[in-house]
C-alpha positions as CSV (number, residue, x, y, z in Angstrom):
1,X,68.2,-0.9,45.4
2,X,70.1,-3.2,43.1
3,X,66.9,-3.6,41.0
4,X,66.6,0.2,40.6
5,X,70.2,0.4,39.5
6,X,69.7,-2.4,36.9
7,X,66.6,-0.7,35.5
8,X,68.4,2.7,35.4
9,X,71.4,1.1,33.6
10,X,69.1,-0.6,31.1
11,X,67.3,2.7,30.4
12,X,70.6,4.5,29.9
13,X,71.8,1.9,27.5
14,X,68.5,2.0,25.5
15,X,68.7,5.8,25.5
16,X,72.2,5.7,24.2
17,X,71.4,3.3,21.4
18,X,68.4,5.5,20.3
19,X,70.1,8.9,20.7
20,X,73.7,8.3,19.7
21,X,74.6,10.4,16.7
22,X,75.3,8.8,13.4
23,X,78.4,10.3,11.8
24,X,78.1,10.2,8.0
25,X,81.9,10.3,7.7
26,X,82.0,7.0,9.5
27,X,79.1,5.2,7.7
28,X,78.8,6.9,4.3
29,X,82.0,5.5,2.7
30,X,82.8,3.7,-0.5
31,X,82.0,0.0,-0.6
32,X,85.4,-1.7,-1.2
33,X,84.2,-5.3,-1.5
34,X,82.8,-6.5,-4.8
35,X,81.2,-9.9,-4.3
36,X,78.3,-11.4,-2.3
37,X,79.1,-12.1,1.3
38,X,77.5,-12.6,4.7
39,X,79.3,-11.9,7.9
40,X,78.4,-11.8,11.6
41,X,77.5,-8.2,11.5
42,X,76.0,-7.8,8.1
43,X,76.0,-8.6,4.4
44,X,77.0,-7.4,1.0
45,X,75.1,-8.0,-2.3
46,X,76.5,-7.0,-5.7
47,X,74.5,-7.2,-9.0
48,X,74.7,-5.7,-12.5
49,X,72.9,-2.3,-12.5
50,X,72.7,1.3,-13.6
51,X,71.2,4.6,-12.3
52,X,67.7,3.3,-12.9
53,X,68.2,0.3,-10.7
54,X,70.0,2.5,-8.1
55,X,66.9,4.7,-8.0
56,X,64.6,1.7,-7.7
57,X,66.6,0.5,-4.7
58,X,66.4,4.0,-3.2
59,X,62.6,3.9,-3.4
60,X,62.5,0.4,-1.9
61,X,64.8,1.3,1.0
62,X,62.9,4.4,1.9
63,X,59.7,2.4,2.0
64,X,61.1,0.1,4.7
65,X,59.7,0.8,8.2
66,X,61.9,2.9,10.5
67,X,64.4,3.7,7.6
68,X,65.7,7.2,6.7
69,X,68.5,8.5,4.5
70,X,71.6,9.5,6.4
71,X,73.8,10.8,3.6
72,X,74.3,10.8,-0.2
73,X,72.2,11.2,-3.3
74,X,71.3,9.5,-6.5
75,X,73.5,12.1,-8.3
76,X,76.4,11.1,-6.1
77,X,75.9,7.5,-6.8
78,X,76.1,6.5,-3.2
79,X,73.4,6.7,-0.5
80,X,73.5,5.5,3.1
81,X,70.4,4.8,5.2
82,X,69.7,4.0,8.8
83,X,67.1,1.3,9.6
84,X,66.2,0.9,13.3
85,X,64.9,-2.2,15.0
86,X,61.3,-1.9,16.3
87,X,61.6,-2.3,20.0
88,X,65.0,-1.0,21.1
89,X,65.9,1.0,18.0
90,X,69.3,-0.6,17.2
91,X,70.6,1.2,14.1
92,X,71.7,-0.8,11.0
93,X,73.4,1.1,8.2
94,X,72.9,0.2,4.5
95,X,75.0,1.8,1.8
96,X,73.7,1.6,-1.8
97,X,76.4,2.4,-4.4
98,X,76.7,2.5,-8.1
99,X,80.2,1.3,-9.1
100,X,80.7,1.1,-12.8
101,X,78.1,-1.4,-14.0
102,X,77.4,-2.8,-10.6
103,X,75.0,-1.9,-7.8
104,X,76.4,-2.7,-4.3
105,X,74.2,-3.0,-1.2
106,X,76.2,-3.2,2.0
107,X,74.3,-3.5,5.3
108,X,75.9,-3.7,8.7
109,X,75.2,-3.3,12.4
110,X,76.5,-0.6,14.7
111,X,76.2,-2.2,18.1
112,X,76.9,-5.8,19.1
113,X,78.8,-8.7,17.5
114,X,76.0,-10.4,15.4
115,X,73.0,-9.1,13.6
116,X,71.4,-12.6,13.6
117,X,71.1,-12.5,9.8
118,X,68.8,-9.4,9.8
119,X,70.8,-7.4,7.4
120,X,71.2,-10.3,4.9
121,X,67.5,-10.9,5.1
122,X,66.8,-7.2,4.4
123,X,69.1,-7.1,1.4
124,X,67.7,-10.4,0.0
125,X,64.1,-9.0,0.4
126,X,65.2,-5.8,-1.5
127,X,66.7,-7.9,-4.3
128,X,63.5,-10.0,-4.6
129,X,61.5,-6.8,-4.8
130,X,63.6,-4.7,-7.1
131,X,65.6,-7.2,-9.2
132,X,63.3,-10.3,-9.4
């Protein structure tokens, strides 16, 4: 009986992670920081850029597996994406923003306390691809 309860609880948790709505008002917000940083739940990268580089990052982000646009547009100068982990579907949110002469890439987790460096690795991979 205890085993069935544990499996049911696990399935409910995975279902919640996969199906919980993503509120654009919570995730699609201006990026306040303005220098490279890594933290337990994500990372921020800032580099010189313009609308052309913003568009290049947009294409690169949308080409990533399990990634879709949540909110924003190139015209707005801010786009927020959801990238889900392969097995459980944990959502990570990446905001791409043009701020003056800078492009900011801000990636963070939704659930848990640490992303184990996944968001920093994703951003660094994008930087190598788009701004070598």
